[in-house]
N, C-alpha and C positions, 0 to 999 in steps of 0.2 A: 744717314739714314736709319730708314727705321729696323731694328731686329724686329724677331721673332715675338722678343724677351717682350718689346712695346711696340706692342700692336696696334695700327692705324686705327681701327676699329674698336676703339673699350669695349667687354659688355656691355650692352643693354645702353651704349650710344647712339644719341639720334643723328648721325652724321653721314652723311650717303659713304655709299657703297663708293668705295675706288675707282672701280668699273664704274661708276656714277661722273664721279669727279672726271675722270678719263677722257669720257665723254664729253663734259661742259670742255672740257680745255682743247680736245681736238675743235671744236666746235670756235673756241675762241683764234687757235692756231691759225685754221680756216681763214678769220677774218682779219686777223694780222698782217697776213699772209697776201689776201687780196689790198689791204692798205698796203703795202709795201711794209710796213713795218720791221724789217726784220730782223734790230737789238731784241727786242720785245720781244718775237717769238721763239728768237734763242732759246729764250730763257723760260718761255713756254714748252718749250718740248723739251728742256731739261725739265720739268716736272713731270710733265708726263712719263719721263724713261725711270725719274724715284716713281714713279704709280707703280710702271709694271703690269702684273691683271691680276683681275681674282682666280681667270679659271685652274691656276693650277694647286694655287690654296683650297678651294674649291670642295675639291676629288682628296684633297688627304682629311679636311672635317669630317 
C-alpha cells in the first residue's frame, strides 16, 4: 500500500486523481454487482478501499 513517501500522483504526472479513479471503480463495481460477478467485485472493492479518498489529503496541502 502506498505511503506518503511514495505518492500515487507524482508531481507533474498526467495520472487521474485518486478520487476520479475511485469513482470509475465504483461504476465498475456496480456493473459487476448487476452481473452477479461477486469474485471480481470483491477485488474491485479492495482496490477502492486501498485508494481511500482525496478529501483528507487536499486539506493538508
